[in-house]
C-alpha positions in Angstrom: 124.0 104.1 132.4 123.0 102.1 129.1 123.1 98.3 129.3 123.3 98.1 125.5 126.2 96.0 124.5 126.5 96.4 120.8 126.8 99.8 119.1 123.6 100.4 117.0 124.0 102.5 113.8 121.5 105.1 112.5 120.5 104.2 108.9 117.1 104.5 107.2 115.5 101.4 105.4 112.0 100.8 104.2 110.9 97.9 106.2 107.9 95.4 106.0 106.5 94.4 109.1 104.6 91.3 110.0 103.2 90.3 113.5 100.2 88.5 114.8 98.4 88.5 111.4 99.0 92.2 110.9 101.2 93.6 108.2 102.6 97.2 107.8 105.3 99.3 106.7 107.9 101.1 108.8 111.2 102.6 108.4 114.1 101.3 110.3 115.9 104.1 112.2 118.6 102.4 113.8 120.1 98.6 113.8 122.6 96.3 115.1 123.5 92.8 114.4 121.1 91.8 117.2 118.2 94.1 117.0 116.4 97.0 115.4 114.3 100.1 116.1 111.7 101.0 113.6 109.1 103.9 113.1 105.9 102.5 112.0 102.3 103.5 111.9 100.7 101.3 114.6 101.9 99.1 117.5 102.4 95.5 117.1 102.4 93.9 120.7 105.3 93.8 123.2 106.7 90.3 123.1 104.9 89.4 119.7 106.8 87.3 117.1 107.7 89.6 114.3 109.2 89.1 110.8 110.7 92.2 109.2 111.5 92.6 105.4 114.2 95.0 104.7 113.9 96.5 101.0 117.0 97.8 99.2 116.9 99.6 95.7 119.7 98.3 93.2 120.4 100.0 90.0 120.9 96.7 88.0 118.8 94.3 89.9 115.8 96.4 91.1 114.5 95.8 94.5 116.4 93.5 96.9 115.3 92.3 100.0 116.3 90.4 103.2 114.1 88.9 106.0 114.9 88.7 109.6 112.6 87.3 112.4 112.5 88.4 115.9 110.5 89.5 118.9 109.0 92.8 119.7 110.7 94.0 123.0 109.2 97.5 123.5 107.1 100.0 121.9 106.5 103.6 122.5 104.1 106.3 121.0 105.9 108.8 119.0 103.5 111.6 118.2 101.1 109.9 115.8 103.6 107.0 115.2 105.2 104.4 117.3 108.7 103.2 117.9 109.2 99.5 118.1 112.2 97.8 119.2 112.8 94.1 118.1 115.5 91.6 119.1 116.5 89.3 116.2 116.1 85.4 117.1 119.6 85.0 115.9 122.2 87.7 115.1 122.7 88.8 111.5 125.1 86.8 109.4 126.7 87.4 106.2 125.2 84.4 104.4 121.8 85.6 105.2 122.0 89.3 105.5 124.8 90.3 103.3 122.9 93.6 102.4 122.2 94.4 106.1 125.7 93.9 107.0 127.0 96.0 104.0 124.9 98.9 104.9 126.0 98.8 108.7 129.7 98.6 107.4 129.1 101.7 105.2 127.6 103.5 108.1 130.4 102.6 110.4 132.9 104.0 107.8 130.9 107.3 107.7 131.0 107.5 111.5 134.8 107.0 111.5 135.4 109.9 109.0 
């Protein structure tokens, strides 16, 4: 039985990762208002503070981004890659994370169809 309280939505977003002085790139594979699962090249350390930068391509404005801070909750080797689960320090909110929440809403609409 799952203990997850919030539904996670599958979507793929290029994501910059900063933790413990290390920087890398990954892909967000699922997200909720309180956390995220990423696929990346290396581990960042369980319980490490992490800052994630989510990148969005806009036809008019170019590349847009939103940052979210959190803590690595778990890591798992996945072939030559790593899956990293992070919990956000505070839930996503419309003032600071409009793009992320918009993408979640679009994904929800696709699930309902």
